[in-house]
N, C-alpha and C positions, 0 to 999 in steps of 0.2 A: 504494500500500500504506500503510494507516494504522497497522498494527501494527509498532512498532519496538522492538527489544530489544538489550540488551547482555548478553553471556554471558562469564563467566570461570571458570576451573578452579582448584581447590585440592585436590590429592590427595596422599596420602603423608605427608610431614613437615609438622608444624604451621607451619613457617616459611612454607610456601606459602599457608596460610590467613591468616597475618599480612599477607602481601603483598596478597592478595585483599581483605582488609578495608580496607587502605589505599586500594586502587583504588576500592572501593565508596564510601568517604567522599569521595574526590575527585570521583567522578561525582555524588553527591548534592549536593555543594557547588555544582556548576555547573548542576545541573538540578533545582532545588527544586520547580518547578511543571510539569515536563515529563511527557508521557505515555509517554516511553520507559521500558520496564521493565528492571530489572537482575536478572539471574539468577546465582547463585553455585552451581556444581556442586561438591560436596565429599563426601569420605568421613569427614570429622570435623566434622559440623554442630554438635556440642555445644560447639565452640570459637568459634562465631560469637557476637560480643557481642550481648546481648539488644536493646540500643538500635539496633543495625543490622538484626538479623533481622526487626524489625517494619516496616522500610522497604524491604526487598528480598525477592526470592523465593529461598529456599534449597532446592536440589534435592539430596536425599540419595542417595548411591550406596553400594554395598558396596565394601570395600577390595579393590583389585586388579581391580575390574570393568572398568576401561578400559585395563588394561595398565600398563606401567611406562615410565620414561624420557619420551620425547616422544610415545609412542603415543597417550595420551589426546587429543591435538590432532587425531588422525585420526578421532575419533568425534564431531566437533562436529555433524554432520548429525543425529545422534540426539537432540540436545538443543536444536537451533534451533527456537524456537516458530514458528508460522505468521507469515508476513510477512518483514520484513527483520531480520537479526540481525548485529550487529557483535561478533565475538569479540575481546576485548582480554586480552592476557596478564596474569597476576596481578601481575607485577613492573613494571607500568606505573603512571603517574599521569596524570590528565587536567588540562589547564591552560586549559580553556575549554569553551564549548558545542560538542557534537559533532552538533548537530541537522543542520547542513549536510552532514555526511558521508553520511547516508542518501540524500540527493538525488544526491550525486556517484556513489555506488555503484549507484544504482537501475538495474535492468535486467540486472544480472549475476547468474547463478546462484551463482557462487563467484568471489571476487576478493580481491586483496591490494593493498598499496601497494609499487610497485617498478618494474622495467623488464624488459629481456630479456637473456639471455646466450646466445651461440651458439658460444663456444669458450673455452678456458682451463680453469682449475681452480675448482670450487665443490663441495667435498665429493665430488670425483671428476673424471675426465677428461670434460668436457662434450662435446667433439667426438665421442668414442667412444660416449658414451651416446646422444647425439642420432642418430648414425648407426644405432645398433642399433634405434631406433624410427622411423627414416626421418623425422626432424623437423629443421627448420632452426634452431629456437630454442626456449627455454622461459623462463617468468618467473623472475626472480631477485628476492628480497625478504627482508625481516626478518619472521619469523613472529609478531611481536607483535600483528599485526592480521590477522584473516580476516573476510571478508564473505560471508554466506550468505543466499540467498533460498530458503526452505523449498520443496522440490518435487522432482520426479523428476530434473531435470537436476543439482541439487546432490548428490542421493543417488548418482548415477552417478559423479560425480567422486570422492566419498569412498570409494565401494566400490572404485574403481580404485586409489586411494591405499593402501587397506588391503591390497589384493591385491599391489601392488608392494612393500609392506613385507616380505612373505614372501620376496621375491626380492632384498632390499636388497643383499647382498654380491655376489650373482651378477650383478646389473645393473652393478656397478662403483662403487657409492657408498661413500664413506668414512664411518665411524661418528663420531658426536659424543659424547664422554664415554661411549664403548662402547655407544651406543644408536643405532638408526636416526634420522636427522634428519628431522623432519616437513616441513621446508621443501622439500627436494629432491623428496620423494615427492609433495607437493602440487603442486609446480611441474610435474613430469612429468605428473601426472594432469590438471592444468588444461590443459596444452597438448594432450594427447591428446583432450580433450573441447572444445577451442576456447574455453576461458575466458581472459579477458584481465585483466592487472593494471591498476589505476588508476595513472597516471603519477606517480611520486614527484617532487614539486616542493619538498620540504623543509618544507611547512606542516602535514602531517598527523602524521607520526611521525618521530622520530630517536632517537639514543642516544649516550651518552658514549663508547662504543667507536669510533664513527665520527667523533666530534668530540673528539679527544684534546687539543685546545688549551685545554680548560677549559670550564666551564659555570656559569651562575648560574640559580637557580630560585626562584620565589615562587608556590606553587600557589594560595594563597588569593586572590591578586590577578591570577593568570593571566599572570605574566611569566616568560619563560624564554629564554635565549640559549645556544646551543651553538656552539663554534668548532672548525672544522677548519682549522688554520693553513695558509696557502698554501705551496706548494713554493718553495724547497728545505728548509723547516723539517723537522727530524727527526721531528716528530709528525704531519706531513701524511699523510693517508690518500688515496693516489692514486685508489683505487677509488670514493671517495665524491665526488659531483659538486658539493657545496656547501661554502662556506667559513664561512657563518654562517646559522644557522636558528633559528626560533622556532616550533616545532610545537605542535599541540594535545595530542599524546600523547608522553611520553618513556618509552622502554623502558630500564629500569635493569638491563641485562644483567649476568650474571656477578656480580662482587663489588661492583658499584656500589650495591647496596642496603645494603652495609655502610658506605658512606662517609657522612660527616656531612651533606652537602646533602640526601640522601634522608631520613636519620633525623630531621633537624631539621624538614623539611617535614611528615613524617607525624606528628610530635609536635604540630605546630600544627594539622594537620587534625583529629586526634582531640580535642584540647582545644577547638577551635572547634565541633566537633559536639556536645560536651558543654555548650557555652555557658560554658566556663571559661577561654577564652583571654584573657589580659590582659598588660599591660606587664611585670608581675613575672615570670610564668612564661615569657614570651618571652625576657627577660634571663637567667633561670636556665638555659633551654635552651641559650643561646649559651655559657654558661660550663661546662655539663656535657656538651654534645654537640659543639658546633662547635670551641670553642677548644682543648680537649685534643687533638683530632685534628690541628688546624692546627699546633700546637706540636710534636706528635710527628712529623708529616711533615717539617717544616723541620729538626728535630733529626736525623732519620734522613738527610736529604739532606746535611747538613753532615758527618756522621760515618760515612756508609756506606763511603767509600773506605778509611778507617782500619779499620773493622770487617772488611771483606773481606780486607784485608792481614793482619790478625791471625788471623781465624777462618775465612776462606773464605766461599763463598756459602751463605746459609741456605736450608734447605728451605722451599718455599712452604707456607703454612698451608692447612688443609683448609676448603673452603667449607661453610657450613651446609646448602647444597642437596644435597651429596653423601650 
Protein backbone atom coordinates (compact mmCIF):
# COMPACT_ATOMS: atom_id res chain seq x y z
CA UNK A 1 0.00 0.00 0.00
CA UNK A 2 1.51 3.28 -1.11
CA UNK A 3 -1.18 5.58 0.28
CA UNK A 4 -0.25 6.43 3.89
CA UNK A 5 -2.14 8.82 6.09
CA UNK A 6 -2.27 10.31 9.57
CA UNK A 7 -5.64 11.39 10.97
CA UNK A 8 -6.44 13.31 14.14
CA UNK A 9 -9.70 14.61 15.62
CA UNK A 10 -10.44 18.01 17.16
CA UNK A 11 -14.10 18.46 18.02
CA UNK A 12 -15.97 20.47 20.62
CA UNK A 13 -13.78 22.81 22.64
CA UNK A 14 -11.08 24.95 20.97
CA UNK A 15 -8.49 23.45 23.33
CA UNK A 16 -8.64 20.21 21.32
CA UNK A 17 -7.97 22.15 18.14
CA UNK A 18 -4.93 23.71 19.82
CA UNK A 19 -3.64 20.24 20.67
CA UNK A 20 -4.25 19.01 17.11
CA UNK A 21 -2.36 21.98 15.68
CA UNK A 22 0.60 21.19 17.91
CA UNK A 23 0.51 17.56 16.79
CA UNK A 24 0.40 18.63 13.14
CA UNK A 25 3.41 20.90 13.57
CA UNK A 26 5.37 18.05 15.18
CA UNK A 27 4.41 15.78 12.25
CA UNK A 28 5.46 18.36 9.66
CA UNK A 29 8.76 18.97 11.46
CA UNK A 30 9.70 15.30 11.15
CA UNK A 31 8.21 14.65 7.70
CA UNK A 32 9.06 17.69 5.54
CA UNK A 33 9.44 15.68 2.31
CA UNK A 34 7.26 12.67 3.11
CA UNK A 35 4.32 11.50 1.00
CA UNK A 36 2.36 10.73 4.19
CA UNK A 37 -0.75 12.91 4.22
CA UNK A 38 -2.02 14.56 7.41
CA UNK A 39 -5.77 15.00 7.95
CA UNK A 40 -7.36 17.08 10.70
CA UNK A 41 -11.06 16.35 11.26
CA UNK A 42 -12.72 19.24 13.08
CA UNK A 43 -15.96 21.13 13.62
CA UNK A 44 -14.07 24.41 14.17
CA UNK A 45 -11.97 24.67 10.97
CA UNK A 46 -11.94 28.47 11.20
CA UNK A 47 -9.49 28.17 14.11
CA UNK A 48 -6.86 26.29 12.12
CA UNK A 49 -3.91 28.66 11.52
CA UNK A 50 -3.67 29.60 7.84
CA UNK A 51 0.02 28.71 7.73
CA UNK A 52 -0.88 25.16 8.77
CA UNK A 53 -4.09 24.78 6.74
CA UNK A 54 -2.09 25.14 3.53
CA UNK A 55 0.15 22.19 4.45
CA UNK A 56 -2.41 19.64 5.68
CA UNK A 57 -5.94 18.54 4.74
CA UNK A 58 -8.68 19.91 6.97
CA UNK A 59 -11.94 17.92 6.97
CA UNK A 60 -14.88 19.98 8.16
CA UNK A 61 -17.73 18.27 10.02
CA UNK A 62 -20.85 19.60 11.71
CA UNK A 63 -20.93 20.18 15.45
CA UNK A 64 -22.09 17.07 17.28
CA UNK A 65 -21.93 14.99 14.11
CA UNK A 66 -19.64 12.38 15.66
CA UNK A 67 -21.20 12.37 19.12
CA UNK A 68 -19.62 13.50 22.38
CA UNK A 69 -17.00 12.28 24.83
CA UNK A 70 -14.91 9.48 23.34
CA UNK A 71 -17.55 8.47 20.77
CA UNK A 72 -15.86 10.30 17.84
CA UNK A 73 -13.00 7.79 18.03
CA UNK A 74 -15.50 5.04 17.18
CA UNK A 75 -16.11 6.73 13.80
CA UNK A 76 -12.56 6.60 12.45
CA UNK A 77 -13.41 4.14 9.68
CA UNK A 78 -15.59 6.84 8.12
CA UNK A 79 -12.60 9.19 7.73
CA UNK A 80 -9.79 6.75 6.97
CA UNK A 81 -8.67 7.43 3.37
CA UNK A 82 -7.83 4.49 1.08
CA UNK A 83 -4.66 2.69 2.13
CA UNK A 84 -3.00 2.77 5.54
CA UNK A 85 -4.15 5.23 8.19
CA UNK A 86 -2.59 5.97 11.54
CA UNK A 87 -4.91 7.80 13.93
CA UNK A 88 -2.98 9.78 16.54
CA UNK A 89 -4.79 11.50 19.40
CA UNK A 90 -4.63 15.28 19.27
CA UNK A 91 -2.87 15.53 22.67
CA UNK A 92 0.19 13.71 21.35
CA UNK A 93 3.50 14.95 19.96
CA UNK A 94 5.75 13.13 17.48
CA UNK A 95 9.47 12.82 18.25
CA UNK A 96 10.80 11.26 15.06
CA UNK A 97 9.89 9.76 11.70
CA UNK A 98 6.87 7.44 11.83
CA UNK A 99 7.60 6.01 8.37
CA UNK A 100 8.52 2.63 9.84
CA UNK A 101 5.25 2.28 11.76
CA UNK A 102 3.25 1.73 8.58
CA UNK A 103 5.44 -1.27 7.74
CA UNK A 104 5.06 -2.67 11.27
CA UNK A 105 1.27 -2.38 11.19
CA UNK A 106 0.87 -3.49 7.57
CA UNK A 107 -1.60 -6.33 7.02
CA UNK A 108 -3.84 -5.55 9.98
CA UNK A 109 -7.34 -4.27 9.25
CA UNK A 110 -7.45 -2.59 12.66
CA UNK A 111 -4.67 -2.54 15.22
CA UNK A 112 -3.30 -0.75 18.29
CA UNK A 113 -0.11 -0.73 20.38
CA UNK A 114 -0.50 -2.91 23.45
CA UNK A 115 -0.90 -6.45 24.78
CA UNK A 116 -3.68 -8.66 26.09
CA UNK A 117 -5.77 -8.82 29.24
CA UNK A 118 -7.61 -11.96 30.38
CA UNK A 119 -8.63 -11.15 33.96
CA UNK A 120 -8.72 -8.36 36.51
CA UNK A 121 -10.14 -4.88 36.21
CA UNK A 122 -9.94 -2.58 33.19
CA UNK A 123 -12.99 -0.34 33.15
CA UNK A 124 -14.99 -3.34 34.27
CA UNK A 125 -14.63 -6.95 35.44
CA UNK A 126 -12.72 -8.42 32.50
CA UNK A 127 -13.29 -12.04 33.53
CA UNK A 128 -17.07 -11.57 33.56
CA UNK A 129 -17.10 -9.61 30.30
CA UNK A 130 -14.97 -12.17 28.45
CA UNK A 131 -17.16 -14.99 29.74
CA UNK A 132 -20.25 -13.21 28.42
CA UNK A 133 -18.76 -13.25 24.91
CA UNK A 134 -17.02 -16.64 25.22
CA UNK A 135 -13.58 -15.07 24.79
CA UNK A 136 -10.30 -15.93 26.50
CA UNK A 137 -8.68 -12.50 26.18
CA UNK A 138 -8.91 -9.12 24.51
CA UNK A 139 -6.40 -6.40 23.66
CA UNK A 140 -5.44 -3.83 26.29
CA UNK A 141 -3.90 -0.57 25.11
CA UNK A 142 -3.69 3.20 25.25
CA UNK A 143 -6.09 4.64 22.64
CA UNK A 144 -3.67 7.36 21.60
CA UNK A 145 -2.95 5.38 18.43
CA UNK A 146 -5.24 3.34 16.18
CA UNK A 147 -4.21 1.77 12.88
CA UNK A 148 -6.74 1.22 10.09
CA UNK A 149 -6.53 -0.29 6.61
CA UNK A 150 -9.55 1.02 4.77
CA UNK A 151 -11.86 -1.83 3.75
CA UNK A 152 -14.70 -4.14 4.74
CA UNK A 153 -12.80 -5.81 7.60
CA UNK A 154 -12.08 -2.49 9.31
CA UNK A 155 -15.65 -1.36 8.74
CA UNK A 156 -16.98 -4.48 10.49
CA UNK A 157 -14.81 -3.85 13.55
CA UNK A 158 -16.00 -0.26 13.88
CA UNK A 159 -19.63 -1.15 13.25
CA UNK A 160 -19.38 -3.71 16.06
CA UNK A 161 -17.75 -1.15 18.37
CA UNK A 162 -20.54 1.34 17.71
CA UNK A 163 -23.13 -1.37 18.36
CA UNK A 164 -21.43 -2.33 21.63
CA UNK A 165 -21.43 1.31 22.72
CA UNK A 166 -25.23 1.20 22.89
CA UNK A 167 -24.93 -1.68 25.40
CA UNK A 168 -22.00 -0.20 27.33
CA UNK A 169 -23.49 -0.28 30.83
CA UNK A 170 -25.32 -3.54 30.21
CA UNK A 171 -22.07 -5.23 29.18
CA UNK A 172 -20.55 -4.23 32.52
CA UNK A 173 -18.09 -1.58 31.40
CA UNK A 174 -17.37 1.36 33.73
CA UNK A 175 -17.63 4.85 32.27
CA UNK A 176 -14.68 7.22 31.96
CA UNK A 177 -15.55 10.81 32.87
CA UNK A 178 -19.21 9.79 32.59
CA UNK A 179 -18.77 8.61 28.98
CA UNK A 180 -18.24 5.22 27.31
CA UNK A 181 -14.53 4.55 26.92
CA UNK A 182 -13.53 3.91 23.30
CA UNK A 183 -10.61 1.68 24.33
CA UNK A 184 -12.62 -1.16 25.87
CA UNK A 185 -15.22 -1.02 23.11
CA UNK A 186 -12.56 -1.23 20.41
CA UNK A 187 -10.72 -3.95 22.35
CA UNK A 188 -13.81 -6.13 22.51
CA UNK A 189 -14.73 -5.44 18.88
CA UNK A 190 -11.18 -6.25 17.74
CA UNK A 191 -11.16 -9.56 19.59
CA UNK A 192 -14.57 -10.52 18.23
CA UNK A 193 -13.21 -9.98 14.71
CA UNK A 194 -9.79 -11.55 15.28
CA UNK A 195 -7.77 -8.34 15.06
CA UNK A 196 -4.47 -8.25 16.94
CA UNK A 197 -2.47 -5.52 18.69
CA UNK A 198 1.10 -4.65 17.77
CA UNK A 199 3.20 -5.69 20.77
CA UNK A 200 4.13 -2.72 22.93
CA UNK A 201 7.92 -2.61 23.31
CA UNK A 202 8.10 0.95 24.61
CA UNK A 203 9.46 2.40 21.35
CA UNK A 204 6.20 3.49 19.70
CA UNK A 205 4.13 5.37 22.29
CA UNK A 206 4.17 6.08 26.00
CA UNK A 207 2.82 8.68 28.40
CA UNK A 208 3.77 10.47 31.64
CA UNK A 209 0.93 8.78 33.50
CA UNK A 210 2.62 5.41 33.01
CA UNK A 211 6.03 6.91 33.76
CA UNK A 212 5.58 8.99 36.88
CA UNK A 213 9.28 9.12 37.71
CA UNK A 214 9.69 12.15 35.47
CA UNK A 215 10.33 12.83 31.81
CA UNK A 216 12.50 15.03 29.61
CA UNK A 217 11.52 16.03 26.07
CA UNK A 218 13.02 17.91 23.13
CA UNK A 219 10.66 17.58 20.18
CA UNK A 220 12.76 19.50 17.65
CA UNK A 221 15.77 17.23 18.20
CA UNK A 222 13.76 14.03 18.70
CA UNK A 223 14.92 13.38 22.23
CA UNK A 224 12.66 12.09 24.99
CA UNK A 225 13.02 9.91 28.06
CA UNK A 226 10.26 8.76 30.38
CA UNK A 227 10.95 6.98 33.67
CA UNK A 228 8.83 4.44 35.54
CA UNK A 229 10.93 4.07 38.71
CA UNK A 230 11.52 0.47 39.78
CA UNK A 231 9.68 -1.06 42.72
CA UNK A 232 9.43 -0.43 45.61
CA UNK A 233 9.50 3.26 44.64
CA UNK A 234 6.12 4.84 45.55
CA UNK A 235 5.71 6.16 41.99
CA UNK A 236 6.33 2.77 40.39
CA UNK A 237 3.48 1.66 38.11
CA UNK A 238 3.40 -2.11 38.47
CA UNK A 239 1.10 -2.55 35.44
CA UNK A 240 3.59 -0.85 33.10
CA UNK A 241 6.33 -3.28 31.99
CA UNK A 242 9.10 -0.75 31.30
CA UNK A 243 11.32 1.38 33.53
CA UNK A 244 12.78 3.70 30.88
CA UNK A 245 11.44 4.42 27.39
CA UNK A 246 12.13 6.78 24.49
CA UNK A 247 9.10 6.45 22.19
CA UNK A 248 8.28 8.03 18.83
CA UNK A 249 4.99 9.39 20.17
CA UNK A 250 4.17 10.77 23.63
CA UNK A 251 0.54 10.93 24.70
CA UNK A 252 0.05 13.85 27.08
CA UNK A 253 -2.96 12.44 28.90
CA UNK A 254 -5.12 14.39 31.31
CA UNK A 255 -3.51 17.48 32.75
CA UNK A 256 -0.04 16.88 31.29
CA UNK A 257 -0.78 19.31 28.45
CA UNK A 258 -0.92 22.00 31.13
CA UNK A 259 2.58 21.22 32.41
CA UNK A 260 5.54 23.29 31.33
CA UNK A 261 7.42 20.57 29.37
CA UNK A 262 4.54 20.28 26.89
CA UNK A 263 3.86 24.03 26.76
CA UNK A 264 7.54 24.82 26.27
CA UNK A 265 7.92 22.32 23.43
CA UNK A 266 4.84 23.51 21.56
CA UNK A 267 6.08 27.10 21.89
CA UNK A 268 9.33 26.05 20.20
CA UNK A 269 7.45 24.03 17.57
CA UNK A 270 5.28 26.96 16.56
CA UNK A 271 8.15 29.47 16.54
CA UNK A 272 10.24 27.06 14.50
CA UNK A 273 7.41 26.60 11.99
CA UNK A 274 7.26 30.40 11.61
CA UNK A 275 11.05 30.56 11.16
CA UNK A 276 11.28 32.74 14.24
CA UNK A 277 12.93 30.42 16.77
CA UNK A 278 16.11 31.95 18.13
CA UNK A 279 18.23 32.05 21.26
CA UNK A 280 16.38 35.05 22.67
CA UNK A 281 12.86 33.63 22.53
CA UNK A 282 14.15 30.24 23.71
CA UNK A 283 15.50 32.00 26.81
CA UNK A 284 12.35 34.09 27.21
CA UNK A 285 10.23 30.93 27.07
CA UNK A 286 12.24 29.38 29.87
CA UNK A 287 11.64 32.39 32.09
CA UNK A 288 7.95 32.78 31.20
CA UNK A 289 6.87 29.14 30.84
CA UNK A 290 9.27 26.75 32.56
CA UNK A 291 10.79 28.55 35.54
CA UNK A 292 7.53 29.93 37.03
CA UNK A 293 6.03 26.43 37.14
CA UNK A 294 9.21 24.87 38.51
CA UNK A 295 9.36 27.47 41.31
CA UNK A 296 5.64 27.12 42.03
CA UNK A 297 5.88 23.33 42.21
CA UNK A 298 8.82 23.40 44.60
CA UNK A 299 7.16 26.08 46.75
CA UNK A 300 3.97 24.00 46.97
CA UNK A 301 5.98 20.92 47.88
CA UNK A 302 7.64 22.74 50.74
CA UNK A 303 4.53 24.34 52.20
CA UNK A 304 1.79 21.81 51.29
CA UNK A 305 1.87 20.10 54.74
CA UNK A 306 1.41 23.46 56.50
CA UNK A 307 -1.36 24.53 54.10
CA UNK A 308 -3.29 21.31 54.67
CA UNK A 309 -2.86 21.63 58.41
CA UNK A 310 -4.36 25.14 58.35
CA UNK A 311 -6.93 24.91 55.54
CA UNK A 312 -7.45 21.23 54.74
CA UNK A 313 -7.31 19.62 51.30
CA UNK A 314 -8.02 21.97 48.40
CA UNK A 315 -10.57 21.02 45.72
CA UNK A 316 -8.98 19.93 42.41
CA UNK A 317 -9.02 22.49 39.62
CA UNK A 318 -11.26 21.93 36.61
CA UNK A 319 -9.51 20.66 33.49
CA UNK A 320 -9.94 22.78 30.32
CA UNK A 321 -11.01 19.55 28.58
CA UNK A 322 -14.18 19.22 30.68
